[in-house]
C-alpha distance (Angstrom), angle and dihedral (degrees) to the residues before:
residue distance angle dihedral
X1 . . .
X2 3.80 . .
X3 3.79 119.3 .
X4 3.81 93.4 -127.2
X5 3.82 92.5 51.5
X6 3.80 91.6 51.1
X7 3.81 91.0 47.6
X8 3.82 91.2 50.9
X9 3.80 90.9 50.0
X10 3.81 90.5 50.1
X11 3.79 89.2 52.2
X12 3.82 89.1 51.5
X13 3.81 89.7 51.3
X14 3.81 90.6 51.0
X15 3.80 91.6 53.4
X16 3.80 95.4 42.4
X17 3.79 101.0 40.1
X18 3.80 106.1 21.6
X19 3.82 96.1 36.0
X20 3.81 90.1 -124.4
X21 3.81 112.2 178.3
X22 3.85 107.3 -101.3
X23 3.79 91.8 -146.3
X24 3.83 88.6 65.0
X25 3.81 95.4 55.1
X26 3.81 92.5 94.9
X27 3.83 88.1 63.6
X28 3.80 92.2 60.5
X29 3.80 118.0 97.7
X30 3.81 133.7 159.9
X31 3.83 86.8 -92.3
X32 3.82 92.0 59.7
X33 3.81 108.6 120.2
X34 3.80 117.7 -137.3
X35 3.84 115.6 -168.1
X36 3.77 125.0 93.8
X37 3.78 112.7 -112.4
X38 3.80 95.3 36.2
X39 3.79 113.6 112.6
X40 3.80 112.1 -110.4
X41 3.81 93.9 10.6
X42 3.80 129.1 129.6
X43 3.80 87.9 -109.5
X44 3.78 99.2 -125.8
X45 3.78 114.3 178.2
X46 3.79 131.5 -153.3
X47 3.82 93.3 -85.4
X48 3.81 90.1 51.8
X49 3.80 89.6 52.2
X50 3.81 91.8 49.9
X51 3.80 90.3 50.5
X52 3.80 91.1 47.5
X53 3.82 91.5 48.0
X54 3.80 91.4 53.4
X55 3.80 91.9 47.1
X56 3.82 91.9 47.4
X57 3.80 91.0 50.9
X58 3.80 90.6 50.4
X59 3.80 96.3 43.5
X60 3.80 99.6 41.8
X61 3.80 99.4 32.1
X62 3.79 103.7 -124.3
X63 3.79 135.5 101.8
X64 3.77 121.2 -115.9
X65 3.80 107.4 -133.2
X66 3.79 103.5 -129.9
X67 3.81 90.8 -168.2
X68 3.80 89.7 68.3
X69 3.78 122.4 72.2
X70 3.80 102.2 -100.1
X71 3.80 96.1 161.5
X72 3.81 92.3 101.2
X73 3.81 90.2 57.0
X74 3.81 90.9 57.5
X75 3.83 96.9 53.2
X76 3.81 96.3 98.8
X77 3.77 139.5 -4.1
X78 3.80 87.8 -103.0
X79 3.81 94.7 55.0
X80 3.79 89.9 45.9
X81 3.82 92.0 50.1
X82 3.81 90.9 51.5
X83 3.81 91.5 47.8
X84 3.81 91.0 51.7
X85 3.80 92.1 45.9
X86 3.82 91.7 50.7
X87 3.81 91.7 48.5
X88 3.81 92.5 46.5
X89 3.82 89.5 53.8
X90 3.82 91.7 49.5
X91 3.78 94.1 45.3
């Protein structure tokens, strides 16, 4: 799956599930940081990440193994895109 397609689908998830303002989507790039407490990030909290995980599982058709450390994959949109792409290839 192409990086740009995955990024666009993540943006859709953010609007649909996290009520992200659509007018701000053009600001989002692979370098956009996600976690709350990181300077310049979108400030997503643990509930946001749970909601995103569920939406990713539904949209991309794979389960995120919560027993593994997936925190690193949710650091930025770019790391999340690469995680999804690697899982889509495996699946």
